[in-house]
N, CA, C and O of each residue as an XYZ file, in Angstrom:
768
protein
N       0.490     -4.338     31.079
C       0.697     -4.088     29.666
C       2.089     -3.478     29.467
O       2.473     -2.532     30.155
N       2.825     -4.038     28.518
C       4.181     -3.563     28.256
C       4.169     -2.310     27.393
O       3.332     -2.163     26.502
N       5.097     -1.418     27.665
C       5.278     -0.236     26.820
C       6.065     -0.645     25.581
O       6.678     -1.712     25.549
N       6.046      0.214     24.559
C       6.823     -0.078     23.355
C       8.301     -0.232     23.690
O       8.976     -1.106     23.145
N       8.803      0.611     24.582
C      10.222      0.533     24.977
C      10.538     -0.834     25.571
O      11.559     -1.437     25.241
N       9.656     -1.329     26.456
C       9.870     -2.656     27.063
C       9.794     -3.750     25.991
O      10.599     -4.682     25.986
N       8.831     -3.628     25.099
C       8.690     -4.615     24.017
C       9.962     -4.645     23.168
O      10.466     -5.716     22.830
N      10.469     -3.473     22.829
C      11.677     -3.373     21.996
C      12.863     -4.023     22.699
O      13.592     -4.817     22.104
N      13.048     -3.677     23.974
C      14.177     -4.230     24.739
C      14.096     -5.752     24.837
O      15.101     -6.442     24.668
N      12.905     -6.271     25.109
C      12.756     -7.721     25.231
C      12.863     -8.426     23.880
O      13.442     -9.509     23.792
N      12.309     -7.819     22.825
C      12.418     -8.417     21.487
C      13.877     -8.453     21.033
O      14.290     -9.382     20.340
N      14.650     -7.450     21.419
C      16.072     -7.422     21.071
C      16.806     -8.598     21.714
O      17.856     -9.027     21.235
N      16.232     -9.114     22.814
C      16.808    -10.289     23.492
C      16.128    -11.579     23.032
O      16.325    -12.638     23.628
N      15.334    -11.484     21.978
C      14.620    -12.617     21.374
C      13.602    -13.257     22.303
O      13.379    -14.467     22.253
N      12.981    -12.441     23.155
C      11.944    -12.913     24.072
C      10.671    -13.214     23.269
O      10.093    -12.314     22.660
N      10.241    -14.470     23.269
C       9.091    -14.911     22.463
C       7.788    -14.232     22.883
O       6.971    -13.885     22.031
N       7.590    -14.044     24.170
C       6.360    -13.403     24.646
C       6.291    -11.958     24.160
O       5.235    -11.491     23.734
N       7.412    -11.261     24.226
C       7.449     -9.871     23.759
C       7.214     -9.813     22.251
O       6.547     -8.904     21.758
N       7.763    -10.781     21.525
C       7.531    -10.829     20.074
C       6.049    -11.032     19.775
O       5.506    -10.430     18.848
N       5.404    -11.878     20.561
C       3.974    -12.111     20.369
C       3.167    -10.854     20.690
O       2.206    -10.533     19.991
N       3.560    -10.146     21.750
C       2.883     -8.898     22.112
C       3.038     -7.886     20.983
O       2.072     -7.226     20.602
N       4.244     -7.765     20.452
C       4.493     -6.841     19.337
C       3.639     -7.207     18.126
O       3.031     -6.343     17.495
N       3.603     -8.496     17.816
C       2.807     -8.962     16.670
C       1.322     -8.654     16.898
O       0.650     -8.117     16.016
N       0.825     -8.994     18.072
C      -0.592     -8.757     18.372
C      -0.938     -7.270     18.321
O      -2.026     -6.897     17.881
N      -0.028     -6.438     18.765
C      -0.283     -5.000     18.844
C      -0.246     -4.318     17.471
O      -1.017     -3.390     17.227
N       0.631     -4.763     16.580
C       0.849     -4.026     15.335
C       0.550     -4.792     14.043
O       0.661     -4.217     12.960
N       0.181     -6.051     14.125
C      -0.011     -6.822     12.890
C      -1.157     -6.291     12.029
O      -1.052     -6.291     10.803
N      -2.241     -5.842     12.644
C      -3.374     -5.314     11.847
C      -2.969     -4.043     11.099
O      -3.290     -3.876      9.922
N      -2.270     -3.163     11.787
C      -1.798     -1.929     11.164
C      -0.873     -2.248      9.988
O      -1.031     -1.695      8.899
N       0.086     -3.134     10.211
C       1.048     -3.462      9.166
C       0.416     -4.274      8.038
O       0.850     -4.170      6.891
N      -0.595     -5.076      8.343
C      -1.304     -5.786      7.275
C      -1.967     -4.779      6.340
O      -1.983     -4.975      5.124
N      -2.508     -3.711      6.899
C      -3.097     -2.652      6.075
C      -2.075     -2.042      5.133
O      -2.385     -1.754      3.977
N      -0.848     -1.841      5.626
C       0.231     -1.330      4.775
C       0.525     -2.342      3.672
O       0.623     -1.976      2.500
N       0.664     -3.597      4.041
C       1.005     -4.657      3.075
C      -0.088     -4.832      2.020
O       0.209     -5.086      0.853
N      -1.343     -4.697      2.426
C      -2.455     -4.855      1.473
C      -2.390     -3.824      0.352
O      -2.815     -4.104     -0.769
N      -1.866     -2.641      0.641
C      -1.775     -1.605     -0.389
C      -0.784     -1.972     -1.479
O      -0.877     -1.454     -2.592
N       0.153     -2.848     -1.187
C       1.195     -3.200     -2.149
C       1.004     -4.579     -2.759
O       1.651     -4.903     -3.755
N       0.145     -5.385     -2.193
C      -0.034     -6.765     -2.643
C      -1.182     -6.871     -3.644
O      -2.040     -5.993     -3.733
N      -1.172     -7.971     -4.392
C      -2.251     -8.205     -5.350
C      -3.459     -8.856     -4.688
O      -4.571     -8.769     -5.208
N      -3.249     -9.505     -3.549
C      -4.365    -10.120     -2.827
C      -3.967    -10.291     -1.360
O      -2.834    -10.011     -0.969
N      -4.917    -10.751     -0.569
C      -4.684    -10.857      0.885
C      -3.605    -11.886      1.211
O      -2.809    -11.680      2.127
N      -3.573    -12.985      0.472
C      -2.560    -14.015      0.745
C      -1.151    -13.456      0.535
O      -0.249    -13.718      1.331
N      -0.970    -12.690     -0.534
C       0.333    -12.080     -0.790
C       0.662    -11.064      0.308
O       1.804    -10.985      0.759
N      -0.332    -10.291      0.735
C      -0.125     -9.313      1.804
C       0.291    -10.013      3.094
O       1.154     -9.517      3.818
N      -0.312    -11.152      3.382
C       0.043    -11.902      4.586
C       1.469    -12.436      4.504
O       2.175    -12.477      5.512
N       1.900    -12.848      3.304
C       3.290    -13.274      3.116
C       4.246    -12.118      3.380
O       5.257    -12.280      4.063
N       3.919    -10.949      2.832
C       4.747     -9.759      3.044
C       4.776     -9.400      4.530
O       5.823     -9.031      5.062
N       3.628     -9.509      5.194
C       3.554     -9.220      6.628
C       4.473    -10.149      7.418
O       5.200     -9.699      8.304
N       4.443    -11.433      7.100
C       5.295    -12.388      7.814
C       6.769    -12.070      7.591
O       7.561    -12.090      8.533
N       7.138    -11.774      6.341
C       8.522    -11.391      6.054
C       8.896    -10.113      6.800
O      10.017     -9.975      7.290
N       7.946     -9.183      6.882
C       8.190     -7.926      7.600
C       8.491     -8.195      9.068
O       9.432     -7.631      9.626
N       7.692     -9.057      9.692
C       7.925     -9.334     11.108
C       9.237    -10.070     11.329
O       9.891     -9.857     12.350
N       9.636    -10.924     10.406
C      10.946    -11.568     10.538
C      12.049    -10.509     10.539
O      12.978    -10.572     11.344
N      11.941     -9.541      9.634
C      12.929     -8.457      9.567
C      12.861     -7.586     10.812
O      13.890     -7.169     11.343
N      11.646     -7.313     11.276
C      11.481     -6.501     12.492
C      12.142     -7.194     13.674
O      12.909     -6.571     14.408
N      11.852     -8.476     13.866
C      12.412     -9.196     15.005
C      13.939     -9.277     14.915
O      14.633     -9.184     15.927
N      14.450     -9.451     13.704
C      15.891     -9.573     13.531
C      16.597     -8.231     13.725
O      17.698     -8.185     14.273
N      15.968     -7.137     13.280
C      16.615     -5.824     13.274
C      16.153     -4.867     14.372
O      16.591     -3.717     14.402
N      15.288     -5.311     15.263
C      14.742     -4.404     16.274
C      15.836     -3.837     17.175
O      15.684     -2.751     17.736
N      16.921     -4.561     17.310
C      18.052     -4.078     18.119
C      18.649     -2.803     17.521
O      19.297     -2.033     18.230
N      18.435     -2.575     16.216
C      18.970     -1.393     15.533
C      18.066     -0.175     15.647
O      18.462      0.927     15.266
N      16.839     -0.360     16.174
C      15.946      0.784     16.343
C      16.524      1.669     17.442
O      16.673      1.246     18.589
N      16.848      2.911     17.067
C      17.535      3.815     18.002
C      16.595      4.583     18.900
O      17.021      5.123     19.921
N      15.320      4.644     18.542
C      14.375      5.411     19.335
C      14.360      6.882     18.965
O      13.653      7.674     19.589
N      15.140      7.257     17.948
C      15.200      8.678     17.567
C      13.955      9.122     16.797
O      13.678     10.318     16.710
N      13.212      8.182     16.245
C      11.981      8.516     15.533
C      10.827      7.715     16.086
O      10.941      7.070     17.128
N       9.729      7.761     15.389
C       8.537      7.035     15.796
C       8.724      5.534     15.575
O       9.185      5.109     14.516
N       8.369      4.747     16.568
C       8.459      3.291     16.438
C       7.482      2.795     15.379
O       7.823      1.923     14.580
N       6.279      3.342     15.368
C       5.298      2.945     14.351
C       5.816      3.307     12.965
O       5.648      2.540     12.016
N       6.442      4.468     12.848
C       7.035      4.869     11.571
C       8.109      3.898     11.119
O       8.198      3.567      9.937
N       8.928      3.438     12.063
C       9.970      2.468     11.744
C       9.350      1.146     11.285
O       9.799      0.545     10.308
N       8.315      0.701     12.001
C       7.634     -0.547     11.619
C       7.044     -0.436     10.217
O       7.179     -1.352      9.406
N       6.388      0.694      9.933
C       5.790      0.919      8.610
C       6.857      0.909      7.521
O       6.651      0.354      6.442
N       7.991      1.525      7.814
C       9.076      1.578      6.824
C       9.596      0.178      6.523
O       9.868     -0.149      5.368
N       9.734     -0.643      7.545
C      10.167     -2.025      7.335
C       9.156     -2.749      6.439
O       9.545     -3.460      5.513
N       7.859     -2.567      6.714
C       6.819     -3.234      5.917
C       6.835     -2.739      4.461
O       6.711     -3.541      3.535
N       6.984     -1.438      4.262
C       7.025     -0.886      2.902
C       8.246     -1.414      2.164
O       8.137     -1.843      1.015
N       9.405     -1.390      2.807
C      10.620     -1.898      2.162
C      10.520     -3.383      1.859
O      11.024     -3.844      0.834
N       9.881     -4.129      2.731
C       9.680     -5.560      2.488
C       8.750     -5.763      1.292
O       8.973     -6.656      0.475
N       7.719     -4.944      1.190
C       6.800     -5.032      0.043
C       7.527     -4.711     -1.254
O       7.288     -5.355     -2.276
N       8.409     -3.723     -1.222
C       9.169     -3.368     -2.429
C      10.109     -4.509     -2.807
O      10.225     -4.857     -3.982
N      10.773     -5.086     -1.823
C      11.647     -6.240     -2.087
C      10.838     -7.388     -2.684
O      11.275     -8.032     -3.638
N       9.669     -7.640     -2.124
C       8.784     -8.694     -2.626
C       8.386     -8.400     -4.078
O       8.370     -9.300     -4.917
N       8.070     -7.147     -4.360
C       7.701     -6.720     -5.709
C       8.841     -7.009     -6.685
O       8.614     -7.580     -7.752
N      10.067     -6.618     -6.324
C      11.224     -6.850     -7.200
C      11.477     -8.335     -7.414
O      11.769     -8.773     -8.527
N      11.361     -9.104     -6.334
C      11.618    -10.533     -6.407
C      10.630    -11.240     -7.338
O      10.986    -12.193     -8.029
N       9.389    -10.760     -7.344
C       8.340    -11.423     -8.122
C       8.004    -10.710     -9.421
O       7.063    -11.100    -10.112
N       8.747     -9.684     -9.761
C       8.455     -8.878    -10.940
C       8.461     -9.717    -12.217
O       7.619     -9.520    -13.093
N       9.391    -10.634    -12.322
C       9.486    -11.422    -13.551
C       8.302    -12.373    -13.725
O       8.085    -12.890    -14.822
N       7.541    -12.608    -12.669
C       6.397    -13.513    -12.758
C       5.075    -12.785    -12.990
O       4.044    -13.418    -13.218
N       5.108    -11.463    -12.931
C       3.879    -10.688    -13.064
C       3.640    -10.307    -14.516
O       4.572    -10.183    -15.310
N       2.382    -10.127    -14.835
C       2.021     -9.600    -16.139
C       2.467     -8.150    -16.165
O       2.143     -7.377    -15.264
N       3.210     -7.785    -17.195
C       3.769     -6.439    -17.254
C       3.097     -5.649    -18.364
O       2.963     -6.136    -19.487
N       2.679     -4.442    -18.053
C       2.103     -3.533    -19.031
C       3.073     -2.376    -19.183
O       3.354     -1.669    -18.215
N       3.590     -2.176    -20.394
C       4.472     -1.048    -20.635
C       3.648      0.224    -20.526
O       2.616      0.354    -21.186
N       4.088      1.151    -19.709
C       3.270      2.333    -19.464
C       3.084      3.170    -20.713
O       2.107      3.911    -20.816
N       4.002      3.069    -21.668
C       3.839      3.838    -22.896
C       2.713      3.260    -23.751
O       2.142      3.964    -24.584
N       2.395      1.984    -23.551
C       1.309      1.355    -24.300
C      -0.051      1.638    -23.684
O      -1.085      1.401    -24.308
N      -0.046      2.138    -22.474
C      -1.292      2.390    -21.768
C      -1.744      3.812    -22.073
O      -1.031      4.769    -21.773
N      -2.910      3.954    -22.660
C      -3.399      5.278    -23.021
C      -4.176      5.850    -21.849
O      -5.162      5.274    -21.388
N      -3.712      6.984    -21.387
C      -4.353      7.649    -20.259
C      -5.246      8.752    -20.788
O      -4.804      9.603    -21.560
N      -6.472      8.736    -20.383
C      -7.404      9.767    -20.804
C      -7.745     10.616    -19.591
O      -8.346     10.126    -18.634
N      -7.368     11.877    -19.627
C      -7.723     12.777    -18.534
C      -9.207     13.083    -18.651
O      -9.702     13.406    -19.731
N      -9.888     12.983    -17.566
C     -11.323     13.234    -17.577
C     -11.629     14.381    -16.649
O     -10.816     14.747    -15.801
N     -12.786     14.936    -16.811
C     -13.186     16.090    -15.994
C     -13.202     15.761    -14.519
O     -13.444     14.622    -14.120
N     -12.943     16.762    -13.728
C     -12.923     16.570    -12.279
C     -14.349     16.551    -11.756
O     -15.132     17.472    -11.989
N     -14.655     15.507    -11.061
C     -15.957     15.372    -10.438
C     -15.728     15.395     -8.940
O     -14.832     14.715     -8.441
N     -16.511     16.152     -8.230
C     -16.328     16.150     -6.783
C     -17.263     15.106     -6.178
O     -18.429     14.989     -6.555
N     -16.721     14.368     -5.247
C     -17.485     13.333     -4.569
C     -17.687     13.767     -3.128
O     -16.832     14.425     -2.535
N     -18.819     13.393     -2.581
C     -19.032     13.656     -1.168
C     -18.015     12.850     -0.371
O     -17.558     11.796     -0.814
N     -17.674     13.349      0.789
C     -16.595     12.762      1.581
C     -16.775     11.269      1.828
O     -15.815     10.511      1.689
N     -17.948     10.835      2.180
C     -18.176      9.425      2.504
C     -18.942      8.702      1.403
O     -19.701      7.774      1.681
N     -18.748      9.119      0.160
C     -19.513      8.555     -0.941
C     -19.134      7.104     -1.218
O     -19.994      6.300     -1.577
N     -17.846      6.759     -1.056
C     -17.375      5.408     -1.330
C     -16.987      4.726     -0.017
O     -16.467      5.367      0.897
N     -17.244      3.435      0.062
C     -16.823      2.682      1.241
C     -15.333      2.373      1.125
O     -14.757      2.463      0.041
N     -14.716      2.011      2.237
C     -13.294      1.662      2.199
C     -13.071      0.430      1.329
O     -12.037      0.331      0.668
N     -14.012     -0.510      1.314
C     -13.882     -1.693      0.451
C     -13.898     -1.304     -1.022
O     -13.143     -1.852     -1.825
N     -14.763     -0.353     -1.372
C     -14.825      0.099     -2.767
C     -13.520      0.789     -3.169
O     -13.004      0.559     -4.262
N     -12.995      1.628     -2.287
C     -11.741      2.311     -2.585
C     -10.588      1.324     -2.678
O      -9.739      1.443     -3.561
N     -10.549      0.349     -1.771
C      -9.505     -0.679     -1.805
C      -9.573     -1.452     -3.120
O      -8.542     -1.732     -3.731
N     -10.785     -1.796     -3.558
C     -10.961     -2.544     -4.803
C     -10.451     -1.731     -5.992
O      -9.777     -2.275     -6.867
N     -10.760     -0.446     -6.033
C     -10.296      0.417     -7.118
C      -8.767      0.475     -7.124
O      -8.148      0.342     -8.179
N      -8.160      0.672     -5.963
C      -6.698      0.732     -5.895
C      -6.063     -0.596     -6.265
O      -5.018     -0.629     -6.915
N      -6.685     -1.682     -5.855
C      -6.123     -3.001     -6.124
C      -6.226     -3.385     -7.598
O      -5.498     -4.264     -8.057
N      -7.127     -2.733     -8.349
C      -7.267     -3.017     -9.774
C      -6.230     -2.277    -10.622
O      -6.129     -2.520    -11.825
N      -5.462     -1.381    -10.008
C      -4.416     -0.680    -10.749
C      -3.338     -1.667    -11.182
O      -3.068     -2.635    -10.471
N      -2.717     -1.436    -12.342
C      -1.548     -2.252    -12.682
C      -0.511     -2.134    -11.560
O      -0.420     -1.091    -10.911
N       0.257     -3.174    -11.333
C       1.162     -3.253    -10.190
C       2.099     -2.052    -10.087
O       2.256     -1.489     -9.004
N       2.717     -1.655    -11.180
C       3.635     -0.520    -11.149
C       2.945      0.766    -10.731
O       3.485      1.538     -9.940
N       1.757      0.994    -11.258
C       0.985      2.180    -10.894
C       0.661      2.171     -9.406
O       0.812      3.183     -8.720
N       0.210      1.007     -8.910
C      -0.184      0.889     -7.506
C       1.006      1.150     -6.587
O       0.875      1.833     -5.571
N       2.173      0.599     -6.950
C       3.368      0.800     -6.130
C       3.708      2.294     -6.048
O       3.902      2.832     -4.958
N       3.776      2.953     -7.203
C       4.138      4.372     -7.231
C       3.082      5.204     -6.511
O       3.420      6.094     -5.730
N       1.812      4.922     -6.768
C       0.744      5.684     -6.122
C       0.843      5.579     -4.600
O       0.781      6.590     -3.901
N       0.996      4.360     -4.091
C       1.087      4.165     -2.642
C       2.324      4.840     -2.052
O       2.240      5.495     -1.012
N       3.459      4.682     -2.707
C       4.685      5.271     -2.182
C       4.620      6.799     -2.168
O       5.114      7.433     -1.236
N       4.010      7.389     -3.198
C       3.956      8.843     -3.287
C       2.799      9.417     -2.466
O       3.009     10.260     -1.594
N       1.577      8.956     -2.750
C       0.386      9.561     -2.154
C       0.149      9.124     -0.706
O      -0.346      9.908      0.104
N       0.495      7.890     -0.381
C       0.197      7.373      0.953
C       1.411      7.472      1.879
O       1.297      7.943      3.011
N       2.572      7.026      1.394
C       3.758      6.994      2.251
C       4.525      8.313      2.246
O       5.304      8.572      3.164
N       4.317      9.153      1.226
C       4.931     10.469      1.209
C       6.339     10.541      0.647
O       7.037     11.531      0.867
N       6.775      9.512     -0.076
C       8.102      9.558     -0.688
C       8.092     10.503     -1.888
O       7.047     10.719     -2.503
N       9.236     11.056     -2.216
C       9.411     11.899     -3.398
C       9.667     10.992     -4.602
O      10.089      9.846     -4.452
N       9.404     11.527     -5.802
C       9.571     10.710     -7.016
C      11.009     10.224     -7.194
O      11.231      9.116     -7.682
N      11.978     11.037     -6.805
C      13.385     10.618     -6.912
C      13.649      9.405     -6.019
O      14.336      8.466     -6.423
N      13.098      9.432     -4.804
C      13.268      8.305     -3.878
C      12.573      7.056     -4.416
O      13.112      5.952     -4.341
N      11.374      7.247     -4.958
C      10.614      6.120     -5.514
C      11.389      5.501     -6.668
O      11.492      4.279     -6.776
N      11.931      6.355     -7.527
C      12.705      5.869     -8.673
C      13.878      5.012     -8.205
O      14.147      3.958     -8.781
N      14.575      5.460     -7.166
C      15.704      4.695     -6.632
C      15.241      3.371     -6.037
O      15.873      2.337     -6.254
N      14.130      3.400     -5.281
C      13.628      2.182     -4.638
C      13.193      1.136     -5.652
O      13.459     -0.054     -5.486
N      12.517      1.596     -6.712
C      11.947      0.659     -7.683
C      12.860      0.406     -8.885
O      12.559     -0.439     -9.728
N      13.959      1.129     -8.960
C      14.880      0.942    -10.076
C      14.309      1.451    -11.393
O      14.492      0.829    -12.440
N      13.620      2.580    -11.335
C      13.030      3.179    -12.529
C      13.501      4.628    -12.638
O      14.118      5.153    -11.711
N      13.214      5.262    -13.752
C      13.553      6.656    -13.957
C      12.588      7.545    -13.164
O      11.435      7.173    -12.948
N      13.056      8.708    -12.736
C      12.211      9.646    -11.994
C      10.985     10.048    -12.820
O       9.880     10.151    -12.288
N      11.186     10.272    -14.106
C      10.060     10.640    -14.971
C       9.053      9.505    -15.117
O       7.857      9.751    -15.276
N       9.528      8.269    -15.063
C       8.619      7.121    -15.097
C       7.756      7.109    -13.841
O       6.560      6.821    -13.903
N       8.370      7.424    -12.697
C       7.610      7.497    -11.448
C       6.525      8.555    -11.556
O       5.373      8.302    -11.204
N       6.881      9.732    -12.038
C       5.909     10.818    -12.187
C       4.799     10.431    -13.160
O       3.623     10.699    -12.914
N       5.184      9.799    -14.262
C       4.211      9.388    -15.274
C       3.256      8.331    -14.723
O       2.045      8.406    -14.930
N       3.814      7.346    -14.020
C       2.966      6.289    -13.463
C       2.019      6.853    -12.404
O       0.872      6.418    -12.308
N       2.485      7.808    -11.616
C       1.619      8.427    -10.616
C       0.477      9.184    -11.299
O      -0.681      9.066    -10.898
N       0.807      9.949    -12.315
C      -0.206     10.714    -13.048
C      -1.238      9.789    -13.683
O      -2.440     10.047    -13.628
N      -0.759      8.728    -14.275
C      -1.669      7.780    -14.930
C      -2.488      6.997    -13.912
O      -3.648      6.668    -14.161
N      -1.886      6.699    -12.769
C      -2.635      6.018    -11.699
C      -3.791      6.891    -11.241
O      -4.906      6.405    -11.052
N      -3.525      8.193    -11.061
C      -4.594      9.110    -10.656
C      -5.712      9.137    -11.695
O      -6.891      9.151    -11.344
N      -5.335      9.146    -12.981
C      -6.345      9.184    -14.040
C      -7.192      7.904    -14.033
O      -8.410      7.959    -14.203
N      -6.544      6.764    -13.837
C      -7.275      5.485    -13.795
C      -8.202      5.466    -12.577
O      -9.356      5.052    -12.681
N      -7.702      5.909    -11.434
C      -8.513      5.941    -10.211
C      -9.712      6.862    -10.413
O     -10.843      6.507    -10.081
N      -9.454      8.039    -10.957
C     -10.529      9.005    -11.198
C     -11.588      8.395    -12.118
O     -12.786      8.519    -11.864
N     -11.139      7.741    -13.183
C     -12.068      7.120    -14.136
C     -12.909      6.040    -13.449
O     -14.128      6.006    -13.612
N     -12.268      5.173    -12.694
C     -12.984      4.088    -12.017
C     -13.960      4.632    -10.970
O     -15.070      4.121    -10.828
N     -13.541      5.672    -10.239
C     -14.430      6.248     -9.233
C     -15.619      6.954     -9.880
O     -16.730      6.906     -9.352
N     -15.394      7.607    -11.012
C     -16.510      8.244    -11.704
C     -17.515      7.201    -12.194
O     -18.724      7.394    -12.071
N     -17.013      6.094    -12.751
C     -17.912      5.016    -13.202
C     -18.674      4.425    -12.021
O     -19.881      4.198    -12.095
N     -17.958      4.183    -10.943
C     -18.588      3.645     -9.739
C     -19.606      4.639     -9.181
O     -20.686      4.249     -8.739
N     -19.254      5.923     -9.205
C     -20.168      6.957     -8.738
C     -21.439      7.024     -9.562
O     -22.532      7.193     -9.021
N     -21.292      6.888    -10.890
C     -22.481      6.887    -11.757
C     -23.362      5.688    -11.447
O     -24.587      5.809    -11.417
N     -22.747      4.526    -11.216
C     -23.524      3.333    -10.856
C     -24.247      3.524     -9.525
O     -25.411      3.151     -9.380
N     -23.548      4.104     -8.566
C     -24.162      4.321     -7.253
C     -25.290      5.342     -7.345
O     -26.324      5.192     -6.694
N     -25.089      6.373     -8.152
C     -26.137      7.384     -8.320
C     -27.362      6.794     -9.002
O     -28.491      7.090     -8.613
N     -27.146      5.955    -10.026
C     -28.298      5.363    -10.703
C     -29.007      4.378     -9.781
O     -30.221      4.197     -9.876
N     -28.259      3.748     -8.901
C     -28.859      2.848     -7.920
C     -29.762      3.644     -6.972
O     -30.896      3.256     -6.694
N     -29.234      4.754     -6.491
C     -30.016      5.520     -5.513
C     -31.212      6.196     -6.154
O     -32.233      6.396     -5.497
N     -31.102      6.558     -7.447
C     -32.217      7.193     -8.115
C     -33.319      6.198     -8.467
O     -34.502      6.499     -8.312
N     -32.939      5.032     -8.932
C     -33.903      4.022     -9.377
C     -34.408      3.120     -8.248
O     -35.499      2.556     -8.325
N     -33.605      2.998     -7.218
C     -33.967      2.103     -6.135
C     -33.703      0.638     -6.478
O     -34.052     -0.255     -5.705
N     -33.087      0.389     -7.637
C     -32.766     -0.983     -8.027
C     -31.371     -1.321     -7.538
O     -30.506     -0.455     -7.402
N     -31.183     -2.582     -7.283
C     -29.870     -3.025     -6.845
C     -29.035     -3.327     -8.077
O     -29.387     -4.193     -8.878
N     -27.926     -2.610     -8.225
C     -27.013     -2.850     -9.334
C     -25.759     -3.497     -8.792
O     -25.290     -3.155     -7.706
N     -25.223     -4.423     -9.542
C     -23.950     -5.059     -9.164
C     -22.813     -4.315     -9.857
O     -22.870     -4.039    -11.055
N     -21.813     -4.007     -9.103
C     -20.636     -3.364     -9.701
C     -19.392     -3.846     -9.024
O     -18.292     -3.424     -9.381
């Protein structure tokens, strides 16, 4: 089994076997990153393929000063942002000022109350701009100023979209939680 260092060195020399090893080792992880930014699995797979093209082309520039997985994730996130910008004119756009956000009471959920599929579905139902900002801030750890620069928006727009994304997520999870609670109380199967 090759180490990451060996994989990097061989990929820098365009070794096909090493590229395949790298893909096999990290494609599932990076697909998970891409899914957070895509509207569906097919789009995520396109972003993943573009990410690996960039990884293979630029792996010679990886200095080893940071985490290799972190570098791979950053390439995937940047590729997703580029994909978002490239396809922005084709997406349905909702002006955030037209979207009314209703803050609702905080409900505490048990740690394992929702499945990962349910959480993914809730996140994927967010408007594209909200989902991008939410993922970049809450998942990837970028600051609002950095997000604003990456997405070409105002810092306050980033903060506003993040706040509204949280409110939408909270609302959807509360509705889903009420459905799940009524299911468990009644014993009837409810579709949601």
